[in-house]
N, C-alpha and C positions, 0 to 999 in steps of 0.2 A: 180601459177597462177594464180588467185585473183588479186594481187597486177596491174601482167602482163596486166589480160579485161579490170579493171581499168581505168589503164592506158592510152589503146586504146584505152576507148570510148569518153572519153577525149577528146581527140588528134584526133579523126573521130569529132566527133558533132563541135568542132571545127572550122578543116576546113572546115567542107561542112557549120556554119553555125559562122563562124569568129567573129560575133558582141557578146560582150560579155552582153549585154543587157540581148537573146535570152539567153544562155547557161544550161542545166539541170545538166550540170556532173560537177562536177572538181574532179582531184587530188593536194593536198598536201603533196609532201615528206614533208619531219620532218616536220608536225603535231608541231608532241610533241616530247620529244626527247628517238630516237629508235624509232617511232608509224610515219605513212601516215594515211592519212584521204581520205577514195574517197566520195563525196556524190549528190544523182541523189534527183532533188523536180523538180516535172512536173506544178506547181502556181497551181494542179486545191489538192490538199490536202494527196498528195502520195508522201512518202518523202524513203527513207535512209542512210544511216549513216554506213560506215566501216570504224572500226579502225584495223591494222595490224603491227602489227609488227615480226619478225623475224622467232617469234616461235609457234602466237596467234593469232587470228582476234575476232572482238567482231563488232558482227551485230546488227544492228536496226531498223527497219523496220516499219512503218504506211499503209495506205491501206482503204483510209478510210468512201469508202463501204465495210469492213469486215459486217461479223455480228457479233463479236465479237467487232468494232467501238463504239464506244459511240454514235457518228455525225452518225451511223448510223439510228436509233430512230429516227422518225418524231415527237414522241411524248416532 
């Protein structure tokens, strides 16, 4: 289900904003052998990457205004 949502988000964004300079979402089928990669980067310091195989997934995300972010402290 995550794979389909990521594909649809990427397609929808491309249909709305076809200029690739401003695309936030990407979906790379076959990124590695047996794995797909979905990413999103808003250009403001927030991003995620999801690596998907047939039986598992790995999610890495970063929110720059999070309390646990090293960039959230002004000091």
